[in-house]
TIZA-112746 format. One record per residue (C-alpha): residue in one letter; x, y, z negated. Coordinates in steps of 0.05 Angstrom, whole numbers, padded with zeros to 5 digits, always signed. Each point is the difference from the previous one (the first is absolute). Last residue first. Example, Ala and Ser with C-alpha at 12.3 -4.5 7.8 and 13.67 -1.06 7.14 Angstrom:
<atoms>
S+00273-00021-00143 A-00027-00069-00013 
</atoms>
This chain:
<atoms>
M-01971+02002-00772 D+00021-00071-00008 I+00014-00042+00069 G-00040-00056+00000 I-00034-00007+00063 K-00065+00034-00019 K+00035+00055-00027 M+00030+00018+00058 L-00068+00001+00031 I-00026+00049-00057 S+00068+00047+00010 A-00012+00004+00071 N-00073+00022+00004 L+00004+00076+00017 S-00065+00037+00004 Q-00017+00078+00015 C+00013-00009+00081 I+00002+00063+00044 G-00050+00034+00037 Q-00055-00034+00041 K-00016-00086-00009 L-00001-00053+00039 H-00036-00071-00020 Y+00041-00058-00037 D-00050-00007-00055 F+00062-00015-00055 Y-00016-00028-00065 L+00055-00014-00047 E-00009-00028-00067 E+00049+00017-00059 G-00043+00043-00041 S-00051+00012+00056 V+00037+00039+00066 Q-00042+00032+00057 V+00056-00009+00062 D-00002+00057+00054 F+00026+00001+00065 H+00020+00062+00024 Y-00013+00064+00052 N+00048+00069+00006 H+00012+00041+00054 I+00047+00036+00027 H+00008+00049+00067 D-00053+00063-00014 P+00029-00007-00081 Y+00071+00004+00011 Q+00030+00026-00053 H-00050-00019-00055 V-00015-00069+00049 L+00068-00015-00024 E-00039-00018-00072 A+00000-00069+00029 L+00075-00012+00000 A-00012-00001-00074 L-00043-00050-00009 D+00060-00049+00027 H-00034-00062+00004 T+00004-00005+00075 A-00055-00009+00068 I+00031+00045+00063 M-00046+00013+00053 G+00009+00029+00074 C+00007+00065+00041 A+00064+00035+00016 Q+00006+00067+00025 Q+00075+00002-00006 A-00007+00043-00065 I-00048-00041-00031 L+00043-00063+00012 Q+00053+00043-00042 Q-00041+00028-00049 I-00018-00077-00014 L+00073-00019+00006 A+00023+00054-00046 A-00056-00026-00049 S+00024-00074+00006 G+00070+00014-00006 A-00005+00051-00054 H-00041-00060-00034 R+00042-00055+00006 D+00061+00034-00020 G-00034+00014-00061 S-00027-00076-00003 N+00060-00030+00013 T+00017-00034+00060 G-00034-00069+00036 R-00071+00027+00005 L+00015+00052+00049 I-00070-00010+00036 E-00059-00016-00043 D-00040-00029+00058 L+00005+00051+00078 L-00043+00003+00047 L+00004+00048+00056 Y-00033+00018+00050 V+00035+00009+00076 P-00012+00034+00060 Q+00076+00009+00010 Q+00027+00070-00007 A+00074-00023+00006 K+00020+00032-00075 V-00071-00050-00023 A+00039-00060+00041 D+00068+00015-00033 I-00026+00002-00074 I-00046-00061+00013 S+00071-00031+00018 K+00028+00034-00055 L-00044-00031-00046 K+00006-00071+00024 K+00072+00005-00006 L-00005+00032-00080 E-00043-00055-00013 A+00057-00045+00023 Y+00054+00033-00041 F-00045-00006-00068 T-00014-00072+00011 S+00076-00010+00016 T+00023-00020+00067 S+00069-00058+00003 E-00029-00006+00068 A-00006-00069-00009 L-00019+00016-00069 N-00059+00038+00020 D-00040+00039-00055 A-00080-00002+00007 I-00051+00047+00011 R-00069+00010+00001 M-00035+00062+00000 S+00030+00041+00054 S-00054+00015+00056 M+00004+00030+00087 V-00068-00007+00019 Q-00005+00032+00079 M-00051+00053+00008 Y-00057+00003+00042 S-00048+00051-00039 M-00051-00031-00042 R-00081-00018-00006 C-00040-00042-00050 H-00063-00036-00021 L-00029-00053-00037 A+00077-00024-00008 C+00040-00071-00002 V+00031+00022+00080 P-00031-00020+00059 A+00049-00019+00058 G+00034+00032+00052 A+00079-00002-00021 Q+00002+00071-00006 A-00063-00007-00058 M+00037-00071-00028 V+00067+00038-00021 M-00041+00062-00029 A-00039-00039-00039 L+00049-00047-00020 G+00039+00073-00026 V-00053+00014-00035 S-00012-00062-00036 R+00073-00011-00002 L+00003+00062-00044 F-00073-00016-00042 T+00036-00061-00027 S+00072+00032-00021 K-00053+00044-00044 G-00043-00050-00029 A-00007+00017-00072 M+00053-00069-00014 N+00050+00054-00041 S-00025+00070-00008 G-00020+00053+00053 T+00024+00044+00033 I-00007+00023+00082 I+00023+00057+00028 N-00031+00022+00074 V+00043+00041+00039 Q-00014+00048+00052 A+00039+00040+00041 V-00043-00025+00061 G-00083-00001+00017 Q-00044-00028-00041 T-00007-00052-00063 A-00064-00042-00010 I-00002-00050-00052 D-00070-00048-00024 S+00015-00059-00040 V-00018-00082+00003 V+00012-00057-00052 R+00000-00065+00022 K-00007-00061-00040 D-00062-00028+00039 A+00026+00022+00061 A+00062-00033-00009 I+00070+00040+00005 L+00032-00009+00070 P-00039+00065+00036 H+00014+00052-00059 G-00052+00040-00007 L-00027+00064+00022 A-00072+00037-00019 K+00001+00048+00035 A+00060+00022+00041 E+00042+00069+00026 F+00064+00004+00030 S+00027+00049+00020 G+00078+00024+00019 H+00003+00015+00068 G-00036+00026+00062 Q-00051-00041+00038 L-00053-00042-00034 M-00005-00080+00005 Q-00071-00017-00017 P-00002-00071-00042 F-00018-00058+00014 C-00044-00018-00057 W-00019-00052-00057 H-00065-00027+00001 P-00003-00050+00041 M+00056-00032-00026 N+00009-00062+00026 Y-00023+00015+00072 A+00057+00053+00002 L+00044-00055-00021 A-00012-00043+00048 A+00010+00059+00036 L+00070+00012-00021 S+00019-00068+00027 S-00044+00010+00061 A+00048+00054+00023 A+00054-00034-00015 E-00010-00057+00032 V-00024+00052+00073 E+00076+00014-00010 G+00033-00061+00003 L-00038-00028+00046 V+00009+00063+00047 Q+00070-00005-00015 L+00011-00073+00023 W-00046+00006+00070 Q+00055+00063+00010 T+00058-00050-00001 A-00045-00045+00044 T-00003+00067+00051 A+00070+00002+00034 A+00012-00084-00002 H-00077-00014+00038 Q+00010-00010+00067 K+00071-00023+00015 K+00001-00033-00078 W-00064-00040+00038 Q+00048-00012+00064 A+00064-00015-00039 F-00043-00045-00052 L-00028-00039+00057 L+00064-00014+00031 M+00031-00031-00060 Q-00062-00042-00008 Q+00006-00030+00081 L+00062-00013-00026 D+00009-00037-00041 W-00065-00038+00012 F+00044-00031+00057 L-00080-00031+00027 L+00027-00075+00001 I+00067-00006-00029 N-00032+00054-00057 L-00067-00023-00008 P+00040-00078-00010 I+00057+00033-00051 F-00060+00039-00047 V-00057-00049-00013 V+00050-00047-00031 P+00046+00058-00016 N-00046+00030-00050 L+00023+00070-00031 R+00015+00020+00071 Y-00074+00002+00012 D+00017+00065-00036 F+00003+00038+00072 R-00065-00027+00022 N-00031+00028-00078 L+00049+00070+00018 L-00036+00013+00070 Q-00068-00010-00025 N+00010+00049-00064 L+00021+00052+00061 G-00056-00002+00028 A-00031+00011-00062 V+00043+00066+00001 A-00020+00015+00059 K-00071-00005-00001 S-00001+00031-00082 A+00034+00059+00045 M-00046+00008+00047 P-00076-00005-00014 E-00044+00042+00058 G-00018+00063-00008 N+00038+00036+00052 V+00063-00027-00040 V-00013-00020-00068 L+00058-00014-00048 V+00032+00074+00002 S-00057+00039+00002 Q-00016-00033-00066 R+00044+00051-00030 Q-00027+00054+00040 K-00069-00012-00025 L+00014-00011-00068 W+00022+00062-00017 H-00039+00033+00047 S-00060-00021-00056 E-00067+00009+00022 G-00016-00066-00004 T+00060-00058-00001 Q-00039-00070+00008 M+00053-00042-00004 Q-00004-00052+00056 E+00077+00013+00025 V+00021+00015-00073 Y-00036-00073-00007 K+00027-00040+00055 L+00079+00027-00019 S-00025-00045-00059 A-00002-00061+00033 A+00062+00012+00052 L+00046+00010-00066 G-00038-00046-00033 N+00026-00052+00066 I+00064+00023+00001 E+00006-00015-00082 K-00015-00076+00024 S+00040+00002+00065 M+00059+00024-00043 R+00044-00069+00000 G+00052+00014+00058 L+00006+00077+00020 M+00067+00013-00016 Q+00041-00074+00001 W-00052-00014+00059 T+00038+00061+00034 P+00075-00026-00011 T-00029-00070+00021 A-00027+00030+00082 L+00082-00017+00014 K+00004-00056-00023 S-00083-00024+00019 I+00039+00007+00071 Y+00055-00051-00004 S-00053-00043-00031 T-00028+00010+00054 G+00050-00016+00055 L+00029-00062-00042 F-00071-00022+00003 F-00007+00010+00057 V+00055-00037+00024 L+00005-00057-00042 L-00086-00024+00010 Y+00015+00018+00082 L+00055-00047+00001 N-00044-00064-00035 F-00050+00008+00045 W+00050-00006+00048 F+00025-00064-00029 N-00075-00023-00009 P-00023+00009+00069 L-00045+00056+00024 Y-00061-00018+00047 D-00025-00056-00057 L-00066+00043-00011 W+00022+00030-00066 Y+00075+00012+00024 A-00026+00040+00063 T-00044+00038-00059 F+00060+00021-00037 L+00037+00022+00052 G-00058+00045+00030 I-00010+00035-00083 S+00067+00002+00001 V+00008+00041+00073 V-00061+00041-00015 P+00020+00016-00069 G+00071+00034+00009 L-00026+00032+00068 W-00051+00046-00034 R+00055+00024-00069 L+00054-00009+00053 L-00026+00049+00049 Y-00010+00046-00058 W+00080-00018-00033 G+00031+00012+00069 T-00021+00070+00001 A+00046+00018-00056 T-00031+00027-00058 F+00007-00058-00046 V+00059+00025-00049 D-00006+00064-00006 D-00059+00029-00022 K+00006+00060-00046 S-00015-00002-00076 Q-00047+00052-00037 M-00065-00039+00005 W+00050-00062-00027 Q+00020+00046-00054 Q-00070+00027-00016 L-00023-00071+00000 K+00056-00016-00048 Q-00010+00061-00044 A-00077-00030-00003 T+00007-00058-00012 A+00052+00008-00064 A-00047+00062-00027 S-00062-00057-00003 V-00060-00005+00048 P-00046-00024-00055 H-00036-00054+00030 E-00063-00019-00044 R+00011+00075-00044 G-00002+00030+00067 S-00063-00025+00028 A-00030+00011-00068 Q+00010+00072-00005 L-00024+00020+00057 H-00069-00048+00001 Q+00006+00038-00075 R+00002+00061+00032 W-00058-00016+00045 A-00045-00023-00058 V+00015+00066-00034 Q-00014+00051+00049 P-00017+00051-00047 A+00063+00028-00011 L+00029-00002+00075 Q-00035+00063+00011 Q+00025+00046-00067 V+00071-00032+00027 A-00004+00035+00063 A-00022+00063-00024 Q+00055-00003-00052 R+00051-00009+00053 A-00043+00047+00044 P+00012+00053-00057 L+00079-00025-00018 E+00037+00011+00072 E+00008+00083+00016 P+00016+00006-00082 L+00050-00053+00007 A-00004-00056-00040 P+00020-00007-00063 Q+00066-00042-00005 L+00008-00069-00049 L-00061-00009-00008 W-00012-00005+00080 A+00066-00037+00002 A-00014-00064-00033 L-00069-00004+00034 T+00030+00001+00058 N+00053-00054-00026 R-00055-00052-00020 G-00051+00017+00070 A+00074-00030+00027 D+00010-00043-00034 S-00066-00031+00006 E-00050-00022-00055 A-00020+00072-00015 R-00055+00009-00051 Q+00055+00038-00056 L-00031+00050-00040 Y+00000-00013-00068 Q+00065-00031+00011 Y+00032+00060+00031 L-00041+00031-00059 S+00055-00035-00037 A-00020-00056-00062 E+00066-00034+00026 G+00047+00033+00044 F-00013+00072+00046 V-00036+00067-00006 D+00015-00013-00077 L-00006+00085-00005 D+00071+00012-00027 H+00040-00047+00051 A-00039+00025+00059 Y+00009+00079-00023 A+00055+00030+00043 H+00040-00066+00029 N+00064-00023-00039 P-00001-00067+00026 P-00055-00016+00045 M-00046-00056-00036 Y-00026-00028+00065 A+00022-00077-00019 A-00045+00007-00064 G-00057+00000+00053 D-00051-00028-00057 Y-00034-00063+00044 R-00066-00021-00023 D-00003-00046-00060 K+00008+00057-00052 Y-00063+00030+00025 H-00046-00006-00083 H-00041+00058-00012 E-00052-00054-00032 Q-00066+00021+00041 L+00030+00035+00060 Q+00062-00024+00019 R-00022-00079-00021 L-00076+00023+00048 E+00060+00014+00053 A+00039-00052-00021 Q-00050-00058+00017 N-00035+00037+00072 I+00072-00020+00025 I+00008-00061-00031 L-00077-00017+00036 F+00027+00032+00061 Q+00059-00036+00001 Q-00039-00077-00022 V-00047+00015+00062 H+00059+00005+00045 Q+00025-00066-00021 L-00066-00039+00008 Q-00013+00037+00070 Q+00078-00042+00014 Q-00024-00055-00037 V-00055+00001+00044 N+00037-00004+00064 M+00046-00052-00025 S-00062-00039-00019 L-00024+00011+00067 V+00053-00026+00034 V+00008-00060-00035 L-00068-00017+00018 R+00012+00012+00061 L+00060-00054+00004 F-00029-00048-00040 V-00068+00003+00055 A+00057-00017+00054 V+00018-00054-00044 L-00065-00031-00013 I-00016+00007+00076 V+00072-00033+00015 S-00031-00060-00042 P-00061-00012+00031 L+00028-00002+00054 V+00053-00057-00009 M-00059-00045+00014 W-00001+00010+00068 G+00077-00022+00012 S-00041-00066-00005 S+00055-00048-00024 I-00040-00011-00074 P+00051-00034-00045 W+00014+00072-00024 Q-00081+00014+00006 W-00003+00002-00082 Y+00067+00029-00020 L-00010+00059+00050 W-00069+00013-00031 V+00022+00005-00072 I+00056+00041+00017 A-00043+00041+00034 L-00048+00003-00061 V+00054+00016-00048 V+00016+00065+00040 S-00058+00018+00010 L-00028-00006-00058 L+00069+00038-00034 R-00009+00063+00032 S-00078-00009-00010 W+00030+00011-00074 S+00035+00057+00008 L-00047+00032+00038 W-00052+00003-00055 S+00051+00014-00047 R+00017+00069+00044 Q-00068+00005+00004 R-00014+00000-00069 R+00066+00052-00012 L-00033+00033+00054 Q-00065+00022-00038 A+00034+00005-00067 A+00049+00051+00037 T-00074+00039+00033 T-00036-00008-00073 E+00076+00037-00029 Y-00005+00056+00056 E-00065+00016-00017 T+00007+00014-00074 A+00067+00033+00013 F-00031+00050+00048 Q-00056+00005-00037 K+00040+00012-00061 Y+00048+00045+00032 Q-00069+00052+00021 A-00026-00006-00076 V+00070+00025-00018 P+00008+00047+00052 D-00072+00034-00030 H-00010+00063+00046 F+00011+00072+00003 S+00005+00044+00072 T+00060+00001+00010 V+00073+00025-00026 P-00024+00065-00026 M+00024+00070+00039 S+00040+00051-00032 C-00038+00076+00019 L-00043+00005-00074 F+00061+00004-00052 M+00006+00069-00015 
</atoms>
């Protein structure tokens, strides 16, 4: 029975939707480029007219004659502001265009290698990540990835490396389903992150600053100086401007206040070194948080809980706070322009003002700001899975079963194979002490099928839909032994590396952990006699210890164990049709033991005389 798994969403045409979006954004981008060009020529014209007018009226002494040039300069400045706004809009629209073009390439051409591949997340000696191509080029992570912040990418990687707890998974699935049809909102979230993504370095510096202790500008005197200093400074400057202060005293004032504010700036420099030049990224963070505050949560308690961290009494709090921090950072970065910064620092004690405002912001928001980054990361990860759900309306969210050992799928396929090349099969296994032995000739599809099963389990327990029409399974940790490599640094041979992997699997089985095993051509590094004896002994041990899983092998004699364990071993195979020296594969899983072999034909094809 496959009636309990849930289809992704109501059927729709994602390609048509993305094409429509792309066309609309291309039209908008063209309009904005025309506006930008018009504003550019208008700016040039205003400058030329102002210069011509000044040149023409220069001999005339009347001040009123300068007024047209002043007006033209004002027009020029207004045009500069408009140009900046148009350029910003154009950059935003271009991000939407890039996003929709990338979705179309992935759906129509199965091309997604321009996305971040997460290779850095590949852990050594993981239970399944290397065998199932979870990270790296053409990996599951790269296929799913839509997160732009470091927090979002970290969260998605964590979800693929560790199954969700049974009590959490249904809520995560519901959140992904809620976000799936919200295409425009998801793209707004992604575009805001793409423009100014919060890098790992920025997130680390920000958290380091929020966790640091303020021990420099804490004395009451600093707060008094914050107000008295600018009053005295502006008063002395005004007195000099009105000729009430002699040059000597004015120069002395400049020297004393310059030295004093320079000392304050020296105390503020470590903070600026930590927070300087990150205002664009913080502005992007504020925009992303604003979209999370505005997302439609529907009936999803998972989304509501995360949104509640950002919204207080129905009012957005996180985005406003981060926008306020961004304003402080922008003002702090005036240090980069000495012509502006030095006068401001002398007149207004600029660095002192910012440092005290930073301390105030930290006191109000540091305790919750770390949670904001975490929430953004989780929502971005859920949005990545929601994009898959929207793009693949025929895939399903599996029904998760209590108990151990069940995996049933109808039309199960490998998600990383293009739809026009993907071959699907049905599989059903229930209960513990169940081992499916899959035999077949070379290149017939055994390893690909094992990866299809493994990826379905990984995706399902991350909260994503799986590449099947219907599916249901138990909560189980995948453990695999498929790709084994030697390790010269550890002086480990391929055979010994496989033994180490099998030991970890046996230990997990002995500990009664809920695991599902995927083993491909085990003990391949020894002679055929020892290999068969060891493989048979392992299968018997797995059955005795109530394990479950699949074993792919060329050793047809292993399949004969079904006579000894008829209730525990089930035989499947992938076949090949041989016509002369040509091979034809259909890649369909069939019941029974494989009866056709092709190794000799393949060896002849490469020039080995048989």
